[in-house]
N, C-alpha and C positions, 0 to 999 in steps of 0.2 A: 188527488185534488191539490191544486196550488194554494198555498197559504195566502199569497197576495195576488189577487186576480188581475191587478193592473200590470203585472209583469207578463211578458210573452206576447206583445203585440207584433204585427208583421215587421215593422221597421226594426225593432229590437232583435227579432229573430234573424232577420237578414244580416244585421251587423254582426251578430254572434257567429252566424254560419260563415261569413267571409273569413274570419280568423280560423275557424275550425277546418273548413274545407281546404284553405291554402296550406295548412299544416298537416293534413291527413289525420285529423283527430276525429274519432267516432262521435256521432251526435245522438241525442236521445230526444224523444218527443215529449218528455215529461214536463218541461218548463218553457215551452215555446209554442209558436203558432204551428199547429199540426199541418196546415195546408202547405207551408213552406217545406217542412221536413218531408212530407209525403211526395212533393214534387221532386225534391233532390233524390230521394230514394228511387223514384220512378226512372229518372235519368240515369242514375248509377246502375240500376238493373239493366236498362237498355244497353249499356256499354260494358256489362259484365265486369264491374269494378273489382269483384273479389279476386279476379285473375289478372289484374292490371299491374304494371310496373310504374312507380311514381318517381317524378323528379320535382322536388320541392322548389319553391320560388327562390330560395336563398342558396341553393346548391351551386357551386362553381360550374358544374357540368350542364346546367340548365341552358338549353339552346333556344328557347323561346324568349325573345327580347321585347321589352316595352320601351318606348321612347320617353316615358314619364316614370320617374322613380316612385311616385305615389300610387302607381298601378302595377301590380305584380302578378305573375302567372305561375301557378303550380299545374303541371300536366301529367297525364297518365297515358302510357302506351297500352292500349286495350287489345283484346282478342280480335282477330280478323283484320289486323293492321290498321286499326282505328285509333284515334287519339281523342281525349277529352281534356279540355283546359279550363281550369277555374281561374277567372280573371277578376282580381279583387282590388278595390280602391281602399287603401289603408290610411287615407287621410280623412279629415273632418269636413272636406269640401268636395263638390262634384269635380270629377277629373275626366279629361279626354286623353286618349293615348292611341298611338299606332302600335299594334302588336304584330311582330314579325314571326310568322310560323314557318317560313320557308326552309329553315335549317332542319326541321323534323319531317316536313312533307313537301316534296318538290311539286311544282306545277299546279298549285292550288288555285282554283278560280273562284270557288265559293265555299263557305263553311255554314254550319248550322248553329245559330244561337239557340241552344236547347232551352235555356231559361225563358227567353222571350218568344220561343217557338216561331222563329223566322230565319230565313236564309240571309246571309250577308256576303257581299262580293269580297273576294280576297285577291286584289290586284298584286301580282308578283308575290303571293303568299302573305300579304300584309292586310290587316283589317283595322278599321277605325272603330273605336269604342268610346262611349260616354257613359260613365258609371257614377251614380249618386254617391254621396259621402258614405263611407264605411260599408258599401254594398258590393255585390259581385254579379257576374253573369257566368254562364257555363257554355263553352264553345265546343262543338263536336266537329271533327274532320277526319 
């Protein structure tokens, strides 16, 4: 049981997860909104993340580019030649960005926003995202 029940609402949990997921830091359901954590775990299970190779957003070899420095991308090469990208807004304001995935996967025409559970068109391997302050989305391709 949490000592302070006001901690751990959805917005706070999403903000926390943005930093953790972008840096591949394990998370716990002890002090946050369980729905958020369970959804992340479900996506990570789907992509077999225990066997994925990671490229953190700050690594020089990161091939996924954002046109906005406030929106960063950590991505994973998963089994079955699949990729999962955590796209995070590290600012205190809503941000829009064009994310270029074409260097890791050629001829992309669409991707799956696993967090929002919808398909997104990827013209020339580029997707447009709008992410609220301190939050993230998770893109599969």
